[in-house]
N, C-alpha and C positions, 0 to 999 in steps of 0.2 A: 504494500498499498501507503501511494505516498503522498509526502502530505505537506503541501507552500510553505516559504516559507517566509515567518511572519517580524522581523528585522525590519528599520526604515535605512536606508541607506542604503540597500544589500551591494551586490553588484547583477554589473548588464548581467548575468545569465542566467543569476540566480532572478532577478524579475522573469527571462523571456521561461523558464522553467516556470513561475507562476500565471503564464499568461498561455502557456500549452497546456495547463494542471487544467487553465480556467472553459479552455478550449476545448477540451477532452468529460473536463464529469459536470457541465452546460444541461448541455441535452439529455443527461440521466438523470438529471435535476427536474427538467420543464416534464419530460415526459412521466414522474412518480408526481410532482402537481397535478396533470393535469387528471394520474388515475386515478387519486384522493378526493381530486374536487364530483368526480365524478360515481364514484361510491365501488369504483374497481372488489378494491382487498375486504371489505364489509365485512361479504359472508364468504368469502373464501377457504374453508375447513381444511383444507388438503395440504400437501407433502408442499414444501416449499420448491422445490425439484418443480413442478409444475407451475407454482405460480411464480416462479421466476417465469416460467416459456413462454403465460400468460402474456408475463409485465409486454418481453419482448417478440411479440402477439402483436401487444398494442404501439409499439410505439411504433414496430412501423407501417402499421394502419395505418398510423396518424403520419406519421412521415410523409406518404403516394401522399393519400390528402391536401397534403397541406403541400405539397410538388404539383400535385395538377388544376392547380381553383391558382 
């Protein structure tokens, strides 16, 4: 697991790392926010592996819908 650097006055390579980290983390956070607003996980009572697969499938469908608009 990679975490961003927190200190002020960071070297350029740490700032670049933080930008890349945010770019990778952003879509996942937006997807989970969307799933929470839809209440998708409120009634899920299954293996966490299947929940992960469900989240990935919803993200793919959501991305497809955004690109087609």
